[in-house]
C-alpha positions as CSV (number, residue, x, y, z in Angstrom):
1,M,-0.2,2.3,18.5
2,L,-0.2,1.4,14.7
3,V,-0.6,-2.5,14.5
4,I,1.2,-4.2,11.3
5,L,-1.5,-6.8,10.0
6,D,0.4,-10.2,10.1
7,Y,-1.0,-12.4,7.1
8,K,2.4,-14.7,6.4
9,A,2.9,-11.9,4.0
10,G,6.9,-11.2,4.1
11,N,7.7,-8.3,4.9
12,Q,6.5,-6.7,8.7
13,T,8.9,-7.2,10.3
14,S,10.6,-4.3,7.8
15,V,7.8,-2.6,8.2
16,S,8.1,-2.4,12.0
17,R,11.6,-1.7,11.9
18,A,11.0,1.0,10.1
19,L,8.4,2.4,12.3
20,S,10.7,1.2,15.3
21,Y,12.8,3.4,13.9
22,L,10.7,6.2,14.0
23,G,9.8,6.2,17.3
24,I,6.6,4.7,16.4
25,T,5.2,2.0,18.9
26,N,3.4,-0.2,16.7
27,T,3.5,-3.7,17.0
28,I,2.8,-7.8,14.7
29,S,-0.7,-8.8,15.0
30,A,-3.7,-11.6,13.7
31,D,-5.6,-10.3,16.8
32,P,-9.2,-9.4,15.8
33,A,-8.7,-7.5,19.2
34,A,-5.4,-6.2,18.7
35,I,-6.7,-4.5,15.2
36,E,-10.0,-2.7,16.9
37,A,-7.6,-1.2,19.7
38,A,-5.2,0.1,17.6
39,S,-5.0,4.1,15.8
40,G,-4.4,3.0,12.2
41,I,-4.1,-0.4,10.4
42,V,-0.6,-0.8,8.2
43,F,-1.6,-3.5,6.0
44,P,2.2,-5.1,3.6
45,G,2.6,-7.9,2.1
46,V,5.4,-8.7,-1.0
47,G,3.7,-12.2,-2.6
48,A,0.9,-13.6,-4.4
49,A,-2.5,-12.2,-4.6
50,G,-3.7,-15.3,-5.2
51,Q,-1.8,-17.0,-1.1
52,A,-2.6,-13.6,-0.2
53,M,-5.9,-13.7,-0.5
54,R,-6.3,-17.8,0.7
55,E,-4.7,-16.4,3.5
56,L,-6.8,-13.3,4.7
57,T,-10.3,-15.5,4.1
58,T,-8.9,-18.9,6.3
59,T,-7.9,-16.4,8.5
60,G,-11.1,-14.1,8.5
61,L,-8.8,-11.5,8.6
62,D,-10.7,-10.2,4.5
63,A,-14.1,-9.3,7.3
64,V,-12.5,-7.5,10.1
65,L,-10.8,-5.1,7.4
66,K,-13.4,-4.5,6.6
67,V,-14.9,-3.4,8.7
68,Q,-12.3,-0.9,10.4
69,V,-12.5,0.5,7.2
70,Q,-15.8,1.2,7.1
71,K,-16.0,2.2,11.0
72,G,-13.4,4.8,10.0
73,K,-10.0,3.5,11.4
74,P,-6.7,4.6,8.5
75,L,-5.4,1.7,6.7
76,L,-2.6,2.1,4.6
77,G,-1.6,-1.1,1.8
78,I,1.8,-1.3,0.8
79,C,2.5,-2.9,-2.4
80,V,0.6,-7.0,-2.4
81,G,-1.7,-4.7,0.5
82,C,-1.6,-2.4,-1.9
83,Q,-3.0,-4.5,-4.9
84,I,-5.1,-6.5,-3.0
85,L,-7.3,-3.7,-1.3
86,L,-9.0,-3.7,-5.5
87,D,-11.9,-5.7,-7.2
88,Y,-9.7,-7.8,-8.3
89,S,-6.0,-9.2,-9.5
90,A,-5.1,-10.1,-13.0
91,E,-2.7,-12.5,-11.5
92,N,-3.8,-15.4,-10.3
93,D,-7.9,-14.8,-11.7
94,T,-7.8,-13.2,-8.2
95,T,-11.3,-11.5,-6.4
96,T,-9.9,-9.9,-3.7
97,L,-10.9,-7.3,-1.2
98,G,-13.3,-4.8,-3.2
99,I,-12.4,-2.1,-0.6
100,V,-11.4,-0.2,-3.1
101,P,-12.2,0.1,-6.8
102,G,-11.3,-1.0,-9.3
103,Q,-8.2,-3.9,-10.1
104,C,-4.5,-5.2,-10.8
105,A,-2.8,-5.7,-13.6
106,M,-0.2,-7.0,-15.2
107,F,3.1,-4.7,-16.5
108,N,3.2,-6.7,-20.8
109,A,7.1,-7.2,-21.7
110,A,5.8,-5.4,-24.6
111,W,6.2,-1.9,-23.3
112,N,8.7,0.7,-24.0
113,D,10.7,2.4,-21.4
114,E,11.4,6.0,-21.8
115,D,14.8,5.2,-23.7
116,G,12.6,3.0,-26.1
117,Q,13.8,0.1,-25.0
118,P,11.8,-2.9,-23.7
119,I,11.1,-2.9,-19.7
120,K,12.1,-5.8,-17.6
121,V,9.5,-7.3,-16.0
122,P,8.9,-7.9,-12.5
123,H,9.3,-3.5,-12.1
124,M,12.4,-3.7,-10.6
125,G,14.2,0.5,-8.7
126,W,13.1,3.9,-8.1
127,N,11.0,6.2,-10.0
128,K,9.9,9.2,-8.9
129,L,6.0,10.1,-8.2
130,S,3.9,12.9,-10.4
131,R,1.1,14.1,-8.1
132,V,-2.6,14.0,-9.6
133,K,-4.2,14.9,-6.0
134,E,-3.0,17.0,-2.4
135,S,-3.0,13.9,0.4
136,P,-1.3,14.8,3.9
137,L,-0.5,11.5,2.9
138,L,2.9,13.2,0.9
139,R,3.1,15.9,2.8
140,G,6.9,17.7,3.0
141,I,7.8,15.1,0.7
142,D,9.9,16.6,-2.5
143,P,7.7,16.2,-6.1
144,E,11.6,14.9,-7.4
145,A,11.6,11.8,-4.6
146,E,12.2,8.3,-5.3
147,F,10.6,4.9,-4.5
148,Y,11.8,1.4,-3.9
149,F,9.5,-0.1,-6.3
150,V,9.5,-4.7,-6.8
151,H,6.2,-5.7,-8.8
152,S,5.1,-6.7,-11.7
153,Y,1.6,-6.1,-11.2
154,Y,-0.4,-3.2,-10.7
155,P,-3.4,-1.1,-9.6
156,V,-5.9,0.9,-12.0
157,P,-8.0,2.2,-9.4
158,K,-11.3,4.7,-9.8
159,D,-9.7,7.9,-11.6
160,E,-11.2,9.6,-8.5
161,F,-8.8,7.4,-5.4
162,V,-5.8,7.9,-8.0
163,I,-3.1,10.0,-5.9
164,A,-0.4,9.7,-7.9
165,T,1.2,8.0,-10.6
166,T,4.8,6.6,-12.1
167,D,5.9,5.9,-15.6
168,Y,7.2,2.1,-16.0
169,G,6.1,1.6,-19.7
170,T,3.2,3.2,-19.2
171,S,1.4,5.1,-16.4
172,F,0.2,3.7,-13.9
173,C,-1.2,4.2,-10.3
174,S,1.7,4.3,-7.7
175,V,-1.0,5.9,-5.4
176,H,-4.3,5.4,-4.4
177,G,-7.2,5.4,-1.7
178,R,-9.4,8.7,-0.4
179,D,-7.7,10.7,3.6
180,G,-8.1,7.7,5.3
181,L,-7.6,4.5,3.2
182,W,-4.5,5.0,1.9
183,A,-1.5,2.5,-0.9
184,V,0.9,2.8,-1.7
185,Q,3.0,0.7,-5.1
186,F,5.9,0.8,-3.4
187,H,8.3,-0.3,-0.8
188,A,7.7,3.0,2.0
189,E,9.9,0.9,4.4
190,K,12.5,0.4,2.0
191,S,12.4,4.1,0.3
192,G,15.3,5.7,2.8
193,R,14.3,9.4,3.8
194,P,11.0,10.2,1.6
195,G,9.5,6.5,2.2
196,L,9.3,6.7,6.2
197,R,9.0,11.1,6.1
198,L,5.5,8.9,4.5
199,L,5.3,6.0,7.4
200,A,5.6,9.0,9.3
201,N,2.6,11.2,8.0
202,F,0.2,8.3,8.0
203,A,0.9,8.3,11.7
204,D,0.5,12.1,12.3
205,Y,-2.7,11.5,10.7
206,C,-3.6,8.6,12.9
207,K,-2.7,10.8,15.5
208,E,-4.2,12.8,14.7
209,E,-8.1,10.7,13.9
210,R,-7.6,8.9,17.6
211,R,-7.1,12.8,19.4
212,A,-10.1,13.8,17.2
213,Q,-12.5,11.4,18.3
């Protein structure tokens, strides 16, 4: 069973539908007992960092997440969930969870794309990943596959946590973390077959970890 963290940050239902399509048992919950019992946590999010952190701290879910990560529970952050795993976000000048060292910065509309045209902010559309290192999360995914992005801010973790990058005005980190603690800037649940494969890879990793316990 995977638990999708319910912290009023949108897109939980679309993540649940994607997992259910894959035959992966899941529930949307803010109950610490359900989070404790789950084999893995999906930490999605749509919206602003400040609002997301207020909800997490008000409900105490920030502390719950940190404890579960410390215990080794697998976690996958998506979009805003990817960003607020870091120490700080320039969005709303927000101190974030500090689970992964780094910060979140805003795209500069003065930057140019590969055709020399000013980029549009937010970044919306399909883009490829350039892999920096291999990861179980990306197993079996075509290196030419594209994923769906919608964001104005992007993660800047410490170099050792960068798994893949994407080009949009600059080369930014689009997948970060380590085995069992991953975050993706794109919406895996809206990224077609490659996104579904990524979600399946995460679920498989959670199963393997649970069996090993």
